[in-house]
C-alpha positions as CSV (number, residue, x, y, z in Angstrom):
1,X,102.8,212.1,158.1
2,X,99.3,212.2,156.7
3,X,96.2,210.0,157.3
4,X,96.5,208.7,153.9
5,X,97.7,205.2,153.2
6,X,101.1,205.0,151.7
7,X,104.7,204.2,152.3
8,X,108.1,205.8,152.3
9,X,110.0,205.6,149.1
10,X,113.5,207.1,148.8
11,X,112.8,209.2,151.9
12,X,109.5,210.6,150.8
13,X,105.9,209.6,151.7
14,X,104.2,208.1,148.7
15,X,100.4,207.9,148.9
16,X,99.0,204.6,147.8
17,X,95.9,204.8,145.6
18,X,93.1,202.3,146.0
19,X,92.8,199.8,143.1
20,X,89.9,201.0,141.0
21,X,88.5,197.4,140.6
22,X,89.6,194.1,142.0
23,X,91.0,191.9,139.4
24,X,89.2,188.6,139.2
25,X,90.4,185.5,137.6
26,X,88.5,184.7,134.4
27,X,88.2,181.1,135.4
28,X,86.4,182.1,138.6
29,X,83.8,184.0,136.6
30,X,83.4,181.1,134.2
31,X,83.0,178.7,137.2
32,X,80.3,180.9,138.8
33,X,78.5,181.3,135.5
34,X,78.6,177.6,134.9
35,X,77.2,176.9,138.4
36,X,74.4,179.5,137.9
37,X,73.5,177.9,134.5
38,X,73.3,174.4,136.1
39,X,71.1,175.9,138.9
40,X,68.7,177.4,136.3
41,X,68.5,174.2,134.3
42,X,67.8,172.2,137.5
43,X,65.1,174.6,138.5
44,X,63.4,174.3,135.1
45,X,63.6,170.5,135.3
46,X,61.9,170.7,138.7
47,X,59.1,172.9,137.4
48,X,58.6,170.5,134.5
49,X,58.4,167.5,136.8
50,X,55.8,169.3,139.1
51,X,53.8,170.3,136.0
52,X,53.8,166.8,134.7
53,X,52.7,165.5,138.2
54,X,49.9,168.1,138.4
55,X,48.5,167.0,135.0
56,X,49.1,163.3,135.1
57,X,48.5,162.2,138.7
58,X,45.2,162.0,140.6
59,X,46.8,164.0,143.5
60,X,47.7,166.7,141.0
61,X,44.3,166.8,139.5
62,X,42.7,167.1,143.0
63,X,45.1,169.9,143.8
64,X,44.1,171.8,140.7
65,X,40.4,171.2,141.4
66,X,40.8,172.4,145.1
67,X,42.8,175.4,144.0
68,X,40.1,176.3,141.4
69,X,37.3,175.9,144.0
70,X,39.2,178.0,146.5
71,X,39.7,180.7,143.9
72,X,36.0,180.7,142.9
73,X,35.0,181.0,146.6
74,X,37.4,184.0,147.1
75,X,36.0,185.7,144.0
76,X,32.5,185.1,145.1
77,X,33.3,186.6,148.5
78,X,35.0,189.6,146.9
79,X,31.9,190.3,144.7
80,X,29.6,189.9,147.6
81,X,31.6,192.4,149.6
82,X,31.6,194.8,146.7
83,X,27.8,194.5,146.3
84,X,27.2,194.9,150.0
85,X,29.3,198.1,150.2
86,X,27.6,199.5,147.1
87,X,24.2,198.7,148.6
88,X,25.1,200.3,151.8
89,X,26.3,203.5,149.9
90,X,23.0,203.6,147.9
91,X,21.0,203.2,151.1
92,X,22.9,206.1,152.7
93,X,22.2,208.3,149.7
94,X,18.5,207.4,149.6
95,X,18.2,208.3,153.3
96,X,19.8,211.6,152.7
97,X,17.4,212.4,149.9
98,X,14.3,211.6,151.9
């Protein structure tokens, strides 16, 4: 016998071939697609609710203001770091020239 999967048929070993693709029930695909669609719709609804809360509630407005201030602080820090590095590089070059 061989290592291949198979069975005896009329006294001879018949090699069984692997199915090329598993057959799925069309209804199963429809069900999965429907569930995925519902999930996407639910997610969009959640995003819209959060957006409405951000814009219409005092807590949301404070969150937006805090986020903007934090972003401004981070940008200012980044620019300060860039200018500091540039100044240090210029100072090094000036010292080399002297």
